[in-house]
Residue frames relative to the residue before (quaternion, step in Angstrom):
aa qw qx qy qz dx dy dz
M 1.0000 0.0000 0.0000 0.0000 0.00 0.00 0.00
A 0.4964 -0.4138 0.7263 0.2343 11.59 4.77 -2.41
K 0.0079 -0.8251 0.5628 -0.0495 3.51 -0.51 1.06
T 0.6439 0.5596 -0.3236 0.4094 3.56 1.19 -0.36
S 0.5260 -0.6301 0.4728 0.3207 3.54 -1.17 0.63
R 0.1454 -0.7849 0.5995 0.0583 3.54 -1.10 0.70
S 0.5736 -0.5509 0.4593 0.3956 3.53 -1.26 0.33
E 0.2918 -0.7828 0.5318 0.1388 3.54 -0.98 0.78
V 0.3861 -0.6824 0.5676 0.2512 3.53 -1.30 0.39
A 0.2068 -0.8099 0.5396 0.1005 3.60 -0.49 1.15
A 0.4494 -0.6656 0.5234 0.2847 3.55 -1.08 0.76
P 0.4922 -0.6717 0.4544 0.3164 3.62 -0.92 0.79
P 0.5109 -0.6367 0.4671 0.3397 3.63 -1.07 0.64
P 0.6282 -0.5330 0.3904 0.4110 3.60 -1.17 0.45
R 0.5476 -0.6171 0.4510 0.3404 3.56 -1.09 0.71
G 0.8267 0.2585 -0.1854 0.4641 3.51 -1.06 0.78
G 0.6803 0.4679 -0.2991 0.4784 3.61 1.23 -0.12
P 0.6507 -0.5056 0.3813 0.4190 3.57 -1.28 0.17
P 0.6139 -0.5413 0.4068 0.4057 3.61 -1.16 0.47
E 0.2826 -0.7582 0.5653 0.1605 3.56 -1.02 0.81
S 0.6720 -0.4195 0.3878 0.4713 3.54 -1.33 0.00
P 0.5758 -0.5594 0.4460 0.3957 3.63 -1.05 0.62
R 0.2294 -0.7945 0.5536 0.0986 3.56 -1.04 0.80
T 0.0909 -0.7904 0.6056 0.0146 3.52 -1.18 0.62
R 0.4588 -0.6799 0.5014 0.2755 3.59 -1.15 0.63
L 0.0755 -0.8209 0.5658 -0.0157 3.56 -0.83 1.06
F 0.0774 0.7632 -0.6415 -0.0094 3.53 -1.28 0.44
V 0.3328 -0.7180 0.5790 0.1963 3.55 -1.31 0.42
A 0.0263 -0.8252 0.5631 -0.0368 3.57 -0.84 0.99
L 0.3905 -0.6624 0.5896 0.2472 3.51 -1.33 0.51
E 0.3453 -0.7720 0.5014 0.1829 3.59 -0.72 1.07
L 0.4210 -0.6536 0.5605 0.2854 3.54 -1.25 0.50
P 0.5096 -0.6092 0.4854 0.3655 3.62 -1.04 0.62
E 0.6222 -0.6148 0.3368 0.3486 3.57 -0.98 0.87
D 0.6580 0.5092 -0.3369 0.4407 3.62 0.92 -0.79
Y 0.6650 0.4772 -0.3141 0.4810 3.59 0.97 -0.79
R 0.6168 0.5489 -0.3479 0.4442 3.61 0.96 -0.79
S 0.6542 0.5248 -0.3179 0.4421 3.59 0.92 -0.89
R 0.6709 0.4803 -0.2991 0.4793 3.59 0.94 -0.87
L 0.6505 0.5147 -0.3207 0.4572 3.57 1.00 -0.80
V 0.6385 0.5202 -0.3280 0.4628 3.60 0.97 -0.82
A 0.6433 0.5189 -0.3273 0.4580 3.59 0.95 -0.86
W 0.6569 0.4963 -0.3098 0.4756 3.60 0.95 -0.85
R 0.6794 0.4991 -0.2957 0.4494 3.59 0.83 -0.97
D 0.6628 0.5150 -0.3147 0.4433 3.59 0.90 -0.88
E 0.6289 0.5096 -0.3336 0.4832 3.58 1.07 -0.67
A 0.6656 0.5240 -0.3021 0.4371 3.58 0.98 -0.86
V 0.7626 0.3595 -0.1998 0.4993 3.62 1.03 -0.71
A 0.3729 0.7826 -0.4547 0.2043 3.59 1.28 -0.14
A 0.7878 0.2813 -0.1488 0.5273 3.61 0.92 -0.85
R 0.5520 0.6280 -0.3809 0.3948 3.58 1.25 0.24
E 0.1819 -0.7917 0.5765 0.0879 3.58 -0.64 1.13
D 0.6157 0.5719 -0.3356 0.4257 3.58 1.30 -0.18
M 0.7307 0.3946 -0.2223 0.5108 3.61 1.25 -0.07
R 0.2139 -0.7343 0.6297 0.1361 3.51 -1.30 0.54
P 0.3246 -0.7719 0.5070 0.2045 3.62 -0.39 1.17
V 0.4722 -0.6442 0.5246 0.2946 3.54 -1.15 0.70
A 0.5669 -0.6052 0.4314 0.3552 3.60 -1.00 0.79
A 0.5976 -0.5969 0.4002 0.3557 3.56 -1.02 0.81
S 0.6666 0.5159 -0.2988 0.4474 3.59 1.01 -0.81
A 0.6933 0.4633 -0.2665 0.4834 3.60 1.26 -0.34
L 0.4774 0.6426 -0.4584 0.3860 3.60 1.21 0.29
H 0.3004 0.7282 -0.5491 0.2793 3.56 -0.34 1.30
V 0.4569 -0.6373 0.5357 0.3133 3.57 -1.34 0.07
T 0.2855 -0.7641 0.5522 0.1723 3.59 -0.41 1.17
L 0.2289 -0.7904 0.5594 0.1000 3.56 -0.82 1.05
V 0.7911 -0.0535 0.0856 0.6033 3.59 0.89 -0.97
F 0.1667 -0.7583 0.6217 0.1030 3.58 -0.87 0.96
L 0.2351 -0.8251 0.5059 0.0895 3.56 -0.50 1.24
G 0.3592 -0.7367 0.5035 0.2735 3.60 1.16 -0.42
W 0.7915 -0.3074 0.2289 0.4761 3.55 -1.25 -0.51
Q 0.0263 0.7787 -0.6236 0.0629 3.55 -0.89 1.05
A 0.5570 -0.6042 0.4522 0.3467 3.57 -1.19 0.58
E 0.5489 -0.6281 0.4479 0.3218 3.56 -0.98 0.89
K 0.6424 0.5497 -0.3305 0.4195 3.59 1.00 -0.78
D 0.6850 0.4865 -0.2807 0.4640 3.59 1.22 -0.38
L 0.3732 0.7676 -0.4713 0.2223 3.61 1.23 -0.04
A 0.6640 0.5030 -0.3146 0.4551 3.59 0.89 -0.87
R 0.6473 0.5099 -0.3167 0.4698 3.60 1.01 -0.78
V 0.6346 0.5195 -0.3330 0.4653 3.58 0.96 -0.83
A 0.6606 0.5080 -0.3079 0.4590 3.59 0.89 -0.92
A 0.6458 0.5216 -0.3245 0.4534 3.59 1.00 -0.76
V 0.6442 0.5087 -0.3183 0.4742 3.59 1.02 -0.79
V 0.6331 0.5201 -0.3278 0.4703 3.59 0.97 -0.84
G 0.6524 0.5196 -0.3119 0.4550 3.58 0.95 -0.85
R 0.6467 0.5163 -0.3164 0.4638 3.57 0.99 -0.81
A 0.6666 0.5061 -0.3037 0.4553 3.60 0.96 -0.84
C 0.7052 0.4642 -0.2586 0.4695 3.60 1.10 -0.71
S 0.5082 0.6918 -0.4102 0.3079 3.58 1.18 -0.48
G 0.8435 0.1907 -0.1524 0.4784 3.55 -0.92 0.95
R 0.5783 0.6017 -0.3738 0.4047 3.61 1.24 0.02
A 0.4364 -0.7090 0.4995 0.2395 3.53 -0.98 0.93
P 0.6414 -0.4996 0.3966 0.4264 3.61 -1.22 0.35
A 0.4364 -0.6978 0.5134 0.2429 3.55 -1.16 0.72
R 0.2471 -0.7515 0.5924 0.1524 3.58 -0.97 0.84
L 0.0339 -0.8118 0.5811 -0.0465 3.55 -0.78 1.13
L 0.1155 -0.7769 0.6182 0.0309 3.52 -1.27 0.59
A 0.4171 -0.7163 0.5032 0.2445 3.59 -0.81 1.01
R 0.1982 -0.7906 0.5711 0.0974 3.56 -0.91 0.96
G 0.7217 -0.3666 0.2484 0.5320 3.59 1.23 -0.28
V 0.5287 -0.6181 0.4855 0.3206 3.53 -1.37 0.05
V 0.0731 -0.7915 0.6065 0.0179 3.56 -0.99 0.88
G 0.3808 -0.6920 0.5622 0.2451 3.54 -1.25 0.54
V 0.1181 -0.7949 0.5941 0.0354 3.59 -1.05 0.80
P 0.4729 -0.3624 -0.7719 0.2219 1.51 -1.10 2.29
S 0.6961 -0.5306 0.2966 0.3819 3.56 -1.23 0.41
R 0.6991 0.4968 -0.2945 0.4217 3.64 0.94 -0.81
R 0.7808 -0.0213 0.0133 0.6243 3.59 1.00 -0.77
P 0.2124 -0.8440 0.4761 0.1258 3.58 0.27 1.26
R 0.2490 -0.7264 0.6223 0.1519 3.50 -1.24 0.73
L 0.7831 0.0496 -0.0399 0.6186 3.53 1.30 -0.34
F 0.2689 -0.7252 0.6054 0.1878 3.53 -1.36 0.28
A 0.0807 -0.8253 0.5581 -0.0297 3.53 -0.85 1.06
L 0.4402 -0.6433 0.5568 0.2870 3.53 -1.28 0.53
D 0.2820 -0.7632 0.5646 0.1388 3.57 -0.60 1.20
L 0.1449 -0.8279 0.5410 0.0298 3.58 -0.73 1.08
E 0.3245 -0.7089 0.5949 0.1956 3.53 -1.11 0.79
D 0.3155 -0.7669 0.5384 0.1499 3.56 -0.84 1.04
G 0.2117 -0.8116 0.5331 0.1106 3.59 0.00 1.26
G 0.8412 0.1108 -0.1099 0.5177 3.58 -0.67 1.09
D 0.4423 -0.7317 0.4222 0.3014 3.59 1.30 0.12
A 0.3137 0.7710 -0.5060 0.2263 3.62 1.17 0.42
T 0.6497 0.5192 -0.3272 0.4485 3.59 1.00 -0.77
R 0.6607 0.4939 -0.3096 0.4730 3.58 0.94 -0.83
A 0.6355 0.5181 -0.3329 0.4657 3.59 1.02 -0.75
L 0.6417 0.5119 -0.3178 0.4745 3.58 1.02 -0.80
Q 0.6609 0.5050 -0.3100 0.4605 3.57 0.90 -0.91
A 0.6549 0.5109 -0.3161 0.4584 3.59 0.97 -0.82
A 0.6401 0.5181 -0.3252 0.4649 3.60 1.01 -0.78
L 0.6457 0.5083 -0.3165 0.4738 3.58 0.97 -0.84
A 0.6615 0.5095 -0.3097 0.4548 3.58 0.89 -0.95
D 0.6697 0.5045 -0.3046 0.4519 3.59 0.92 -0.88
E 0.6935 0.4806 -0.2816 0.4570 3.59 0.83 -0.99
L 0.6965 0.4661 -0.2781 0.4694 3.59 0.90 -0.91
S 0.6185 0.5260 -0.3371 0.4766 3.57 1.13 -0.61
A 0.6496 0.5156 -0.3147 0.4618 3.59 0.97 -0.86
A 0.6994 0.4390 -0.2589 0.5011 3.58 1.12 -0.68
R 0.4401 -0.7350 0.4090 0.3144 3.59 1.36 0.08
F 0.4600 0.6432 -0.4755 0.3855 3.53 1.02 0.89
Y 0.7946 0.2362 -0.0767 0.5539 3.59 1.24 -0.29
G 0.1776 -0.7447 0.6324 0.1180 3.52 -1.15 0.75
P 0.4370 -0.7283 0.4515 0.2735 3.64 -0.38 1.17
E 0.4359 -0.6976 0.5124 0.2467 3.56 -1.06 0.83
K 0.5241 -0.6403 0.4633 0.3174 3.56 -1.18 0.58
R 0.6605 0.4906 -0.3191 0.4704 3.58 1.04 -0.70
P 0.5371 -0.6415 0.4336 0.3346 3.60 -1.02 0.72
F 0.5844 -0.5784 0.4430 0.3573 3.53 -1.21 0.56
W 0.0796 -0.7865 0.6124 0.0117 3.56 -0.97 0.94
P 0.2635 -0.7715 0.5524 0.1741 3.64 -0.45 1.09
H 0.2481 0.7565 -0.5651 0.2163 3.58 -0.65 1.13
V 0.2723 -0.7182 0.6127 0.1861 3.53 -1.37 0.25
T 0.3297 -0.7359 0.5538 0.2076 3.59 -0.69 1.03
L 0.2305 -0.8174 0.5223 0.0764 3.57 -0.68 1.18
A 0.7960 -0.0852 0.1121 0.5886 3.59 0.94 -0.89
R 0.2593 -0.7510 0.5885 0.1494 3.54 -1.21 0.61
V 0.4771 -0.6593 0.5015 0.2935 3.55 -1.11 0.73
R 0.4811 -0.6766 0.4760 0.2901 3.57 -0.88 0.93
R 0.6401 -0.5646 0.3734 0.3633 3.52 -1.13 0.78
G 0.8355 0.2010 -0.1717 0.4817 3.56 -0.95 0.95
R 0.6376 0.5222 -0.3322 0.4587 3.61 1.25 0.07
R 0.2787 -0.6916 0.6314 0.2129 3.53 -1.34 0.39
A 0.1197 -0.8249 0.5519 0.0229 3.57 -0.92 0.86
E 0.3788 -0.6795 0.5823 0.2358 3.51 -1.15 0.77
M 0.7429 -0.4292 0.2781 0.4318 3.56 -1.33 0.24
L 0.4509 -0.6535 0.5440 0.2716 3.52 -1.18 0.74
E 0.1107 0.8149 -0.5509 0.1419 3.57 -0.46 1.24
S 0.0917 -0.7577 0.6416 0.0760 3.53 -1.35 0.32
V 0.6841 -0.4644 0.3468 0.4428 3.57 -1.29 0.20
E 0.7584 0.2729 -0.1435 0.5742 3.56 1.02 -0.86
P 0.5220 -0.6091 0.4776 0.3584 3.64 -1.14 0.50
P 0.6214 -0.5276 0.3973 0.4215 3.62 -1.18 0.33
P 0.6679 -0.4957 0.3506 0.4305 3.61 -1.16 0.50
S 0.1379 -0.8570 0.4962 0.0159 3.56 -0.58 1.15
E 0.4699 0.6705 -0.4678 0.3328 3.62 1.18 0.08
P 0.5512 -0.6055 0.4444 0.3634 3.62 -1.05 0.65
F 0.0316 -0.7882 0.6143 0.0226 3.57 -1.15 0.59
D 0.3685 -0.7179 0.5539 0.2051 3.54 -1.24 0.58
S 0.1677 -0.7715 0.6084 0.0809 3.57 -0.92 0.97
A 0.0843 -0.8486 0.5222 -0.0111 3.56 -0.55 1.20
A 0.6940 0.4621 -0.2705 0.4814 3.63 1.24 -0.17
V 0.1054 -0.7627 0.6371 0.0353 3.55 -1.01 0.95
T 0.0978 -0.8242 0.5578 0.0039 3.58 -0.80 1.03
L 0.2859 -0.6881 0.6391 0.1908 3.53 -1.16 0.79
Y 0.1143 -0.8245 0.5542 0.0037 3.57 -0.63 1.21
R 0.2841 -0.6575 0.6607 0.2246 3.47 -1.41 0.45
S 0.1664 -0.7810 0.5968 0.0785 3.59 -0.94 0.93
T 0.1051 -0.7959 0.5958 0.0218 3.57 -0.65 1.17
L 0.3323 -0.7622 0.5251 0.1814 3.58 -0.67 1.10
R 0.0374 0.7792 -0.6226 0.0619 3.55 -0.96 1.00
P 0.6396 -0.5334 0.3729 0.4090 3.64 -1.14 0.47
Q 0.7244 0.4329 -0.2468 0.4763 3.60 1.01 -0.76
G 0.7294 -0.3684 0.2288 0.5291 3.59 1.25 0.10
A 0.6137 -0.5740 0.3990 0.3669 3.56 -1.19 0.56
L 0.2481 -0.7406 0.6093 0.1366 3.54 -1.19 0.70
Y 0.1960 -0.8062 0.5532 0.0751 3.58 -0.78 1.05
E 0.0907 -0.7950 0.5998 0.0076 3.57 -0.79 1.10
P 0.3380 -0.7454 0.5313 0.2187 3.64 -0.61 1.04
L 0.1982 -0.7989 0.5616 0.0843 3.57 -0.84 1.03
E 0.7919 -0.0129 0.0578 0.6078 3.58 1.03 -0.80
R 0.0778 -0.7940 0.6018 0.0366 3.60 -0.90 0.92
L 0.1114 -0.7890 0.6041 0.0111 3.54 -0.94 1.01
W 0.2810 -0.7675 0.5571 0.1467 3.55 -1.11 0.70
L 0.3422 -0.7270 0.5658 0.1851 3.55 -0.90 1.02
S 0.0330 -0.8400 0.5409 -0.0279 3.56 -0.70 1.07
G 0.4614 -0.6749 0.4542 0.3541 3.57 1.20 -0.42
R 0.6780 0.4276 -0.2855 0.5254 3.57 1.32 0.03
A 0.4478 -0.7007 0.4920 0.2578 3.57 -0.88 0.93
């Protein structure tokens, strides 16, 4: 779902109305285990080493987004974290397996992502629980498109066309367990979004 605090970009208040609480962009993500992340970064960096048409995603930003909440009031951060904690309570770590790299969209990709297989559907069950709890608390509006577990690896630079992201070896394909869920703040910057972890929860399978 970087440890230092960053300046945030606040959404402007509605015209003609009273000032609102400062707002910030939030999302919830499933973290990759550190050993798998390291192998994936090494593979990705080799694949993009000679590519001027792509911008690799920072290693610290490689995660599986579960729920994107968009702009939320700063005063509600504690409530959002509590809802996320309730949705994660009692859930076991998610088992994932890399199926390969895909371009999104397929005809003229804007990014390349690692497509993940959800072993036992634990990740989808976790995402559904988060969506239900956050929707009931009115922090989230469920998306129409189905949830797709993936990790964004690199983005295509503005105005460029890019062929498939490839390397001599396939991406790390051994199954791995993801046990950490993080509530993130996303700060928009010209050089790319900056992600700040606000709350981290551990999946244990025990309520």
